[in-house]
Backbone as CSV, one residue per row, in Angstrom:
resi,resn,N_x,N_y,N_z,CA_x,CA_y,CA_z,C_x,C_y,C_z
1,MET,-34.781,68.416,14.506,-33.641,67.710,15.018,-32.749,68.691,15.767
2,ASP,-32.187,68.241,16.877,-31.318,69.093,17.678,-29.996,69.324,16.968
3,GLU,-29.376,70.473,17.276,-28.054,70.765,16.751,-27.047,69.850,17.443
4,PRO,-26.062,69.341,16.699,-25.040,68.521,17.349,-24.249,69.351,18.347
5,HIS,-23.895,68.758,19.467,-23.131,69.493,20.462,-21.653,69.474,20.091
6,GLN,-20.953,70.535,20.448,-19.540,70.637,20.143,-18.720,70.077,21.301
7,THR,-17.691,69.343,20.978,-16.781,68.813,21.983,-15.363,69.082,21.527
8,ASP,-14.418,68.672,22.342,-13.017,68.773,21.970,-12.559,67.531,21.214
9,GLU,-13.483,66.606,20.979,-13.148,65.378,20.274,-12.935,65.675,18.794
10,THR,-11.879,65.121,18.240,-11.625,65.254,16.806,-11.286,63.881,16.248
11,TYR,-11.481,63.719,14.961,-11.173,62.449,14.318,-11.087,62.669,12.825
12,ASN,-10.308,61.869,12.179,-10.174,61.954,10.735,-11.330,61.184,10.090
13,PRO,-12.145,61.830,9.242,-13.272,61.132,8.627,-12.861,59.930,7.789
14,TRP,-11.630,59.931,7.275,-11.189,58.790,6.473,-11.019,57.547,7.332
15,THR,-10.808,57.718,8.633,-10.746,56.577,9.530,-12.102,55.894,9.584
16,VAL,-13.169,56.687,9.561,-14.525,56.134,9.551,-14.766,55.367,8.253
17,VAL,-14.360,55.960,7.139,-14.518,55.295,5.843,-13.785,53.956,5.859
18,ASN,-12.555,53.957,6.347,-11.755,52.742,6.411,-12.427,51.684,7.290
19,LEU,-12.906,52.084,8.440,-13.582,51.160,9.356,-14.815,50.540,8.707
20,VAL,-15.631,51.358,8.063,-16.847,50.869,7.416,-16.500,49.922,6.275
21,PHE,-15.506,50.284,5.469,-15.118,49.422,4.354,-14.629,48.066,4.846
22,HIS,-13.816,48.063,5.901,-13.338,46.790,6.441,-14.494,45.961,7.002
23,HIS,-15.422,46.620,7.676,-16.579,45.903,8.217,-17.409,45.282,7.088
24,LEU,-17.654,46.047,6.041,-18.424,45.521,4.917,-17.691,44.355,4.246
25,ALA,-16.389,44.475,4.089,-15.616,43.387,3.483,-15.651,42.139,4.366
26,ASP,-15.576,42.319,5.691,-15.667,41.189,6.622,-17.013,40.481,6.516
27,GLU,-18.038,41.229,6.118,-19.378,40.655,5.969,-19.578,40.048,4.579
28,GLY,-18.526,40.019,3.767,-18.613,39.400,2.447,-19.039,40.343,1.339
29,LEU,-19.163,41.625,1.655,-19.528,42.601,0.631,-18.257,43.170,0.004
30,HIS,-18.411,43.809,-1.133,-17.258,44.325,-1.854,-17.470,45.805,-2.181
31,PRO,-17.267,46.683,-1.178,-17.457,48.113,-1.433,-16.407,48.635,-2.408
32,VAL,-16.804,49.608,-3.214,-15.903,50.217,-4.181,-15.855,51.708,-3.887
33,LEU,-14.684,52.200,-3.605,-14.511,53.615,-3.292,-14.806,54.456,-4.519
34,GLY,-15.700,55.417,-4.382,-16.008,56.339,-5.457,-17.157,55.922,-6.348
35,ALA,-17.678,54.719,-6.194,-18.760,54.260,-7.063,-20.037,55.069,-6.860
36,ALA,-20.268,55.525,-5.644,-21.481,56.290,-5.348,-21.143,57.702,-4.908
37,GLY,-19.993,58.194,-5.310,-19.584,59.538,-4.930,-18.486,59.507,-3.878
38,HIS,-18.029,60.663,-3.513,-16.943,60.834,-2.551,-17.449,60.513,-1.152
39,PRO,-16.846,59.531,-0.440,-17.359,59.138,0.874,-16.901,60.035,2.020
40,GLY,-15.981,60.961,1.768,-15.466,61.804,2.841,-16.525,62.681,3.477
41,GLU,-17.398,63.270,2.672,-18.443,64.148,3.218,-19.425,63.399,4.112
42,PRO,-19.977,62.251,3.664,-20.872,61.523,4.567,-20.164,61.055,5.837
43,ALA,-18.890,60.674,5.726,-18.147,60.253,6.916,-17.991,61.419,7.880
44,ALA,-17.684,62.595,7.355,-17.561,63.786,8.198,-18.901,64.135,8.843
45,ALA,-19.988,64.007,8.089,-21.321,64.291,8.639,-21.659,63.321,9.768
46,LEU,-21.266,62.067,9.623,-21.500,61.092,10.679,-20.752,61.481,11.949
47,LEU,-19.502,61.905,11.804,-18.744,62.339,12.975,-19.405,63.534,13.651
48,VAL,-19.854,64.504,12.865,-20.529,65.683,13.419,-21.783,65.269,14.182
49,ALA,-22.528,64.300,13.633,-23.735,63.818,14.304,-23.404,63.205,15.666
50,PHE,-22.210,62.643,15.793,-21.762,62.074,17.066,-21.118,63.123,17.968
51,GLY,-21.048,64.359,17.499,-20.439,65.421,18.297,-18.928,65.449,18.212
52,ILE,-18.386,64.872,17.146,-16.940,64.819,16.958,-16.576,65.698,15.774
53,GLN,-15.574,66.548,15.958,-15.155,67.461,14.900,-14.257,66.734,13.907
54,PRO,-14.665,66.642,12.626,-13.800,65.995,11.644,-12.637,66.913,11.265
55,VAL,-11.426,66.405,11.407,-10.231,67.158,11.014,-9.275,66.224,10.293
56,ALA,-8.583,66.749,9.319,-7.664,65.927,8.529,-6.526,65.377,9.370
57,GLU,-6.169,66.084,10.430,-5.053,65.647,11.267,-5.406,64.427,12.113
58,GLY,-6.682,64.144,12.274,-7.091,62.975,13.040,-7.399,63.283,14.489
59,ASN,-7.267,62.286,15.324,-7.617,62.361,16.734,-6.640,63.268,17.481
60,ALA,-7.141,64.392,18.006,-6.288,65.370,18.677,-5.648,64.783,19.930
61,LYS,-6.339,63.909,20.636,-5.778,63.302,21.847,-4.552,62.464,21.491
62,ILE,-4.631,61.692,20.433,-3.495,60.876,20.017,-2.330,61.775,19.608
63,LEU,-2.625,62.878,18.915,-1.563,63.807,18.527,-0.889,64.407,19.751
64,ARG,-1.687,64.806,20.760,-1.110,65.356,21.994,-0.264,64.308,22.701
65,ASP,-0.778,63.076,22.792,-0.032,62.005,23.445,1.285,61.737,22.717
66,THR,1.246,61.746,21.390,2.457,61.528,20.600,3.460,62.651,20.838
67,ASP,2.983,63.889,20.880,3.867,65.025,21.152,4.502,64.883,22.529
68,ASP,3.722,64.447,23.519,4.247,64.250,24.872,5.308,63.150,24.893
69,GLN,5.050,62.055,24.179,6.015,60.958,24.133,7.313,61.392,23.463
70,LEU,7.198,62.158,22.384,8.393,62.655,21.707,9.184,63.602,22.607
71,ALA,8.495,64.438,23.358,9.168,65.345,24.287,9.894,64.549,25.371
72,ASP,9.270,63.493,25.879,9.921,62.633,26.875,11.179,61.990,26.306
73,LEU,11.091,61.509,25.065,12.256,60.899,24.424,13.390,61.912,24.225
74,ARG,13.020,63.139,23.796,14.047,64.175,23.612,14.745,64.463,24.935
75,ARG,13.973,64.561,26.021,14.560,64.811,27.342,15.488,63.666,27.739
76,ALA,15.049,62.439,27.521,15.833,61.275,27.930,17.125,61.140,27.114
77,VAL,17.032,61.381,25.808,18.176,61.152,24.932,19.094,62.376,24.861
78,LEU,18.480,63.543,24.739,19.269,64.756,24.505,19.459,65.607,25.757
79,GLY,18.744,65.258,26.818,18.856,66.023,28.047,18.237,67.404,27.967
80,GLU,17.332,67.599,27.009,16.660,68.889,26.886,15.652,69.066,28.015
81,PRO,15.488,70.302,28.474,14.498,70.546,29.541,13.068,70.385,29.078
């Protein structure tokens, strides 16, 4: 199997767990967190397989966008450069 390629993409593995749990519940299943072990590691492995770096902080693009929006607000409200 090929090595996963590295990108600048990041994501929180718990977001994957949450998405999967909601999907399973929508399908009428009843997943139980922790019944088969800690789901964080498999979620992180799935992200790595997709070439996405799992980080606790979550999606780096969203964090950058949020920082930019906050800087714009500070400039607008406080007149900071």
